[in-house]
C-alpha positions in Angstrom: 0.0 0.0 0.0 1.7 3.3 -1.1 1.9 6.4 1.0 -0.7 8.3 -1.1 -3.3 5.6 -0.6 -2.6 5.4 3.1 -2.9 9.2 3.4 -6.3 9.0 1.7 -7.4 6.2 4.2 -6.1 8.2 7.1 -8.1 11.3 5.9 -11.3 9.2 5.8 -10.7 7.7 9.2 -10.1 11.2 10.7 -13.4 12.5 9.2 -15.3 9.5 10.7 -13.7 10.0 14.1 -14.6 13.7 14.0 -18.2 12.7 13.5 -17.9 10.3 16.4 -16.7 13.1 18.6 -19.7 15.2 17.6 -22.1 12.3 18.5 -20.4 11.8 21.9 -20.6 15.5 22.6 -24.3 15.7 21.8 -25.1 12.6 23.9 -23.2 14.2 26.8 -25.1 17.5 26.5 -28.5 15.8 26.2 -27.9 13.6 29.2 -26.1 16.2 31.4 -28.7 16.2 34.2 -29.6 12.5 34.5 -27.2 11.2 37.1 -26.9 11.7 40.9 -28.8 10.9 44.1 -29.6 14.5 44.8 -32.4 14.2 42.3 -34.5 17.0 40.9 -37.5 16.1 38.6 -40.4 18.0 37.1 -43.8 16.3 37.4 -47.3 16.9 36.0 -50.3 15.1 37.5 -53.2 14.3 35.3 -56.4 12.2 35.6 -54.6 9.2 34.1 -51.3 9.7 36.0 -52.0 10.5 39.7 -48.7 8.9 40.8 -45.1 9.4 39.5 -42.0 7.5 40.4 -39.3 9.9 41.5 -36.1 8.0 42.4 -34.5 5.1 44.3 -31.6 4.5 46.6 -29.9 1.5 48.2 -29.0 1.7 52.0 -26.9 -0.7 53.9 -27.8 -2.2 57.3 -28.3 0.8 59.6 -30.1 4.1 59.2 -30.2 6.4 56.2 -32.2 9.4 55.4 -34.5 10.9 52.7 -35.0 14.6 52.4 -37.8 15.9 50.2 -38.9 19.4 49.1 -41.1 20.7 46.2 -42.2 23.9 44.5 -44.0 25.1 41.4 -41.6 25.8 38.5 -43.0 29.4 38.5 -45.7 31.1 40.6 -49.2 29.8 40.0 -51.6 32.5 38.8 -55.1 31.4 38.0 -56.9 32.4 34.8 -58.4 35.8 35.0 -61.9 35.6 36.6 -61.1 32.5 38.5 -60.5 32.8 42.2 -57.3 31.2 43.8 -58.5 27.9 45.3 -55.9 28.0 48.0 -52.4 29.3 48.7 -51.0 25.9 49.6 -51.4 22.6 47.8 -50.7 19.3 49.4 -48.6 16.6 47.7 -48.0 13.1 49.2 -44.8 11.3 48.8 -44.8 7.5 49.5 -41.6 5.6 50.3 -41.4 1.9 49.6 -39.0 -0.9 50.4 -37.9 -3.0 47.4 -39.9 -6.0 48.7 -43.1 -3.9 48.5 -42.4 -1.9 45.4 -43.3 -4.6 42.9 -46.5 -5.3 44.7 -47.4 -1.6 44.8 -47.0 -1.3 41.0 -49.6 -4.0 40.5 -52.2 -2.0 42.4 -54.5 0.7 41.0 -53.1 4.2 41.4 -53.7 5.8 44.8 -54.6 2.5 46.4 -51.0 1.4 46.8 -49.7 3.9 49.3 -51.8 2.9 52.3 -51.1 -0.8 52.0 -47.5 -1.0 50.9 -45.6 2.2 51.7 -43.3 2.3 54.7 -43.4 6.1 54.9 -45.9 8.8 53.9 -44.5 12.3 53.7 -46.8 15.3 53.2 -45.4 18.4 51.5 -47.3 21.7 51.3 -46.5 23.6 48.2 -46.9 27.4 48.1 -48.5 29.0 45.0 -45.7 31.7 45.0 -43.2 29.3 43.5 -40.8 29.1 46.5 -39.4 25.9 47.8 -41.4 24.2 50.5 -40.0 23.3 53.9 -37.8 20.2 53.8 -39.2 17.0 55.2 -36.6 14.6 56.5 -37.4 10.9 57.3 -35.2 8.1 58.6 -34.9 4.9 56.6 -33.8 2.0 58.8 -33.0 -1.7 58.0 -31.8 -4.3 60.4 -31.7 -7.6 58.5 -30.2 -6.7 55.1 -29.7 -3.8 52.8 -32.8 -2.4 51.1 -33.4 -0.4 48.0 -35.9 2.4 48.8 -38.3 3.9 46.2 -40.0 7.3 46.3 -43.2 8.1 44.4 -45.2 11.3 44.4 -49.0 11.0 44.5 -51.9 13.5 43.9 -54.8 11.2 44.9 -57.2 14.1 45.6 -56.6 15.6 42.1 -55.7 19.0 43.6 -53.1 19.8 40.9 -53.1 19.7 37.1 -56.2 17.4 36.7 -58.3 20.1 38.3 -56.2 23.2 37.2 -54.9 22.6 33.7 -53.0 25.9 33.6 -51.1 25.1 36.8 -47.3 25.1 36.3 -45.3 21.8 36.6 -44.2 20.7 40.1 -40.5 20.6 40.7 -39.4 17.9 43.2 -36.1 17.6 44.9 -35.1 14.3 46.8 -31.8 13.9 48.6 -30.9 10.4 49.9 -28.1 9.7 52.3 -26.7 6.4 53.3 -25.6 5.2 56.7 -23.6 7.7 58.8 -24.7 10.4 56.5 -22.7 9.2 53.5 -23.6 10.1 49.9 -23.0 6.7 48.5 -25.7 4.1 48.1 -25.1 0.5 49.2 -24.2 -0.6 45.7 -21.6 2.1 45.3 -19.8 1.7 48.6 -16.2 0.7 48.1 -16.1 1.5 44.4 -14.0 4.6 44.9 -11.2 2.6 46.7 -11.4 -0.1 44.0 -11.0 2.5 41.2 -8.1 4.1 43.0 -6.2 0.8 43.1 -7.0 -0.1 39.5 -5.9 3.3 38.3 -2.4 2.7 39.8 -2.3 -0.8 38.2 -3.4 0.4 34.7 -1.0 3.2 34.8 1.8 0.7 35.0 0.3 -1.6 32.4 -0.2 1.3 30.0 3.4 2.5 30.5 4.8 -1.1 30.0 2.6 -1.5 26.9 3.9 1.7 25.4 7.5 0.7 26.1 7.1 -2.7 24.4 5.3 -1.2 21.4 8.3 1.2 20.9 10.6 -1.8 21.1 8.4 -3.7 18.6 8.6 -0.8 16.1 12.4 -0.7 16.4 12.7 -4.5 15.9 10.3 -5.0 13.0 9.9 -1.5 11.5 6.2 -2.1 11.4 3.6 0.2 12.9 0.8 -2.3 12.6 1.0 -4.6 15.6 -1.3 -6.3 18.0 0.4 -4.4 20.8 -0.8 -1.1 19.3 -4.5 -2.2 19.5 -3.9 -3.6 23.0 -2.3 -0.3 24.0 -5.3 1.7 22.8 -7.6 -0.7 24.7 -5.6 -0.3 27.9 -5.5 3.5 27.4 -9.3 3.7 27.1 -9.7 1.5 30.1 -7.4 3.7 32.1 -9.4 6.7 30.9 -12.7 5.1 31.9 -11.3 4.4 35.4 -10.0 7.9 35.7 -13.3 9.5 34.7 -15.3 7.3 37.0 -12.8 8.0 39.8 -13.4 11.7 39.5 -17.2 11.2 39.2 -17.2 9.1 42.4 -15.0 11.6 44.2 -17.4 14.4 43.4 -20.3 12.2 44.3 -18.9 11.5 47.7 -19.0 15.2 48.5 -22.2 16.5 46.9 -24.4 13.4 46.2 -24.6 14.4 42.5 -21.2 13.7 40.9 -20.8 14.6 37.2 -23.2 13.1 34.7 -20.8 14.0 31.8 -17.9 12.3 33.5 -20.1 9.2 34.2 -21.3 9.0 30.6 -17.8 9.4 29.2 -16.6 6.7 31.5 -19.2 4.3 30.2 -18.4 5.2 26.6 -14.6 4.8 27.1 -15.2 1.5 28.9 -17.2 0.1 26.0 -14.6 1.4 23.6 -11.9 -0.6 25.5 -14.0 -3.7 25.4 -14.7 -3.2 21.7 -11.0 -2.8 20.9 -10.0 -6.0 22.8 -12.9 -7.9 21.0 -11.7 -6.5 17.7 -8.1 -7.6 18.4 -9.3 -11.1 19.3 -11.3 -11.3 16.0 -8.4 -10.1 13.9 -6.2 -12.8 15.6 -8.9 -15.4 15.1 -8.9 -14.7 11.4 -5.1 -15.3 11.3 -3.5 -11.9 11.6 0.2 -12.4 12.4 -0.5 -16.2 12.3 -1.2 -16.9 8.7 -0.8 -13.4 7.2 0.6 -9.9 8.1 -0.9 -7.5 5.6 -4.6 -6.8 5.3 -6.3 -7.3 1.9 -9.1 -5.0 0.9 -8.7 -2.8 4.0 -10.9 -0.1 2.4 -13.8 -2.5 2.8 -13.2 -3.5 6.4 -12.1 -0.3 7.9 -15.4 1.7 7.4 -17.3 -1.4 8.7 -15.2 -1.6 11.9 -15.7 2.2 12.5 -19.5 1.8 11.9 -19.7 -1.1 14.4 -17.6 1.0 16.9 -19.9 4.0 16.4 -23.0 1.8 17.1 -21.4 0.6 20.3 -20.6 4.1 21.4 -24.1 5.4 20.7 -25.7 2.5 22.6 -23.3 3.0 25.5 -24.2 6.7 25.7 -27.9 6.0 25.5 -27.7 3.7 28.5 -27.9 6.9 30.6 -31.3 8.0 29.3 -33.1 5.6 31.7 -30.3 5.6 34.3 -32.6 6.1 37.3 -35.5 4.2 36.1 -37.3 2.1 38.8 -36.5 -1.2 37.0 -32.8 -0.4 36.3 -30.1 -1.4 38.9 -26.9 -1.2 36.7 -25.8 0.7 33.6 -26.5 -2.1 31.1 -29.9 -3.2 32.4 -32.6 -2.5 29.8 -33.0 -2.5 26.1 -29.6 -0.8 25.5 -27.8 -3.5 27.5 -29.7 -6.2 25.5 -28.5 -4.6 22.3 -24.9 -4.6 23.5 -25.2 -8.3 24.6 -26.6 -9.2 21.1 -23.8 -7.3 19.5 -21.2 -9.2 21.6 -22.8 -12.5 20.8 -22.6 -11.6 17.1 -18.9 -10.7 17.4 -18.3 -14.0 19.3 -19.9 -15.9 16.5 -17.7 -14.2 14.0 -14.7 -14.9 16.2 -15.5 -18.7 16.3 -15.8 -18.7 12.4 -12.4 -17.1 12.3 -10.8 -19.5 14.6 -12.1 -22.4 12.5 -10.9 -20.9 9.3 -7.5 -20.1 10.7 -7.1 -23.6 12.3 -7.7 -25.2 8.9 -5.3 -22.8 7.1 -2.5 -22.8 9.7 0.6 -24.9 10.0 0.5 -28.0 12.3 2.9 -26.2 14.7 0.3 -23.4 15.2 -2.8 -25.5 15.7 -2.0 -26.3 19.4 -1.8 -22.6 20.1 -5.0 -21.9 18.2 -6.9 -24.4 20.3 -5.7 -22.7 23.6 -6.3 -19.2 22.2 -9.8 -20.0 21.1 -10.8 -21.1 24.6 -9.3 -18.0 26.3 -10.7 -15.7 23.7 -14.2 -17.3 24.0 -14.2 -16.7 27.8 -13.5 -13.0 27.3 -15.9 -12.5 24.4 -18.7 -14.1 26.5 -17.7 -12.4 29.8 -20.0 -9.3 29.2 -23.1 -11.3 28.3 -22.5 -13.6 31.2 -22.1 -10.7 33.6 -25.4 -9.2 32.5 -27.1 -12.6 33.1 -25.3 -13.0 36.5 -26.7 -9.6 37.5 -30.3 -10.8 37.0 -29.8 -13.5 39.6 -28.1 -11.1 42.1 -30.1 -9.2 44.7 -31.0 -5.7 43.3 -28.8 -3.9 45.7 -25.7 -5.9 44.5 -26.2 -5.7 40.8 -24.4 -2.4 40.1 -21.3 -3.4 42.1 -21.3 -6.9 40.5 -21.3 -5.3 37.0 -18.7 -2.7 37.8 -16.2 -5.0 39.5 -16.8 -7.8 37.0 -16.1 -5.5 34.1 -12.9 -4.2 35.7 -11.7 -7.8 36.4 -12.4 -9.1 32.9 -10.6 -6.1 31.3 -7.6 -6.4 33.7 -7.2 -10.1 33.1 -7.5 -9.7 29.3 -5.0 -6.8 29.1 -2.4 -8.6 31.2 -2.9 -11.9 29.5 -2.6 -10.5 26.0 0.4 -8.3 26.9 2.1 -11.4 28.3 1.2 -13.3 25.1 2.7 -10.7 22.8 6.0 -9.9 24.5 6.9 -13.1 26.3 8.4 -16.4 25.0 5.0 -18.0 24.6 3.3 -20.3 22.1 2.1 -17.3 20.2 5.6 -15.8 19.6 6.7 -19.3 18.4 4.0 -19.4 15.6 3.6 -15.7 14.8 4.6 -15.0 11.2 7.5 -12.6 10.3 6.9 -12.5 6.6 4.3 -10.9 4.4 1.4 -13.2 3.4 -2.3 -12.4 3.1 -5.2 -14.8 3.1 -8.0 -12.2 3.1 -10.2 -12.4 -0.1 -8.8 -10.3 -2.9 -9.8 -12.0 -6.1 -13.1 -12.2 -8.0 -13.5 -15.8 -7.0 -13.6 -14.7 -3.3 -16.4 -12.2 -3.6 -18.9 -14.5 -2.0 -16.6 -15.1 1.0 -15.9 -11.4 1.4 -19.6 -10.5 1.3 -20.4 -13.2 3.9 -17.7 -11.9 6.3 -19.0 -8.4 5.8 -22.5 -9.4 6.7 -21.4 -11.5 9.7 -19.3 -8.7 11.2 -22.2 -6.2 10.7 
């Protein structure tokens, strides 16, 4: 491939990545106010919607608190000719334990609070648009941690159902855990874990960069598995750093930074995608049966497109971040789409391993068998984590997903780095001469199209 062609490819790649940056920026701006347990929501009560879910929070064994206040978005002024019905409007907040919440959802609206709620909090909202007095209630649990749910109810239809021109109600809920901490049960300990992993990944990233530099000096080749691995480690490091700052802010103000949290999820998914991509390239024989890519102009836009889909789905996981049914970042339709995508990539990986095994030298086949097992474990780790979270208690799902993801990325990074730089079975079979087995001729158009569709 000559320099002029590579320059054209690089130009196209830069344009695509600029578009990706714009998409990420827009996602961050749209979702900038989603996260945090100092929650503010705007509600409108109608005849068909007397009750609205507000937020939830996991509290460990002990005593936490819930502080609630409310106001109109702007002063309520009746239509000319209509008298002001009252200067204060009463809104009821019902607080449920996780064991009662599902039962409450099955009941008709405004029947549920008396039978299933553990706390009933009354808030008087002034028509002048000022914040009401704060109502603080203790939330205690002795046997195990609980997830507490808060819902606002207008059972007497004193708000928008009776007064259509009434401004929306703004509600503020601030949860605190045991001993007044800002972290919920499922987030306790994550700041320490991220601090430790940041130190570890700093060393792994530096060691990876050093070995990549040595690889270039030795082979005079920029394209190397170590380069992709280094990028994956860098994005994992960046994800840990962004999440560390988010958790640090969260520990002080109960809100954190939604932008940092969203970017952390996006960079985490990017790291997972790059390692999956590296495994797929190796499964199809890169550095084992060939060194140079054939028809790179076909595969590169496809890879970028697949990456862009992953990034968008990862960003959109935050749209329903505090939904009542969602206990970790990848629970919901977005997580299901990511799981299906990973299963598709795993299928393509298996096809590649089979093709490479048949085309490889006898000396390489023993390595391919071992590599296929380790690669399969990683490719299926994310879908298995999502399934595992379903069988975990709700208050443990977020921590299970967060720690499980960090562990899988760490093991994959260290194992692959050891594979590429040590005296391993891979270095014994890796090719040092230029051969390509990717389809390049007219007779291979069917195979090329099949691979294209499978990867998509």
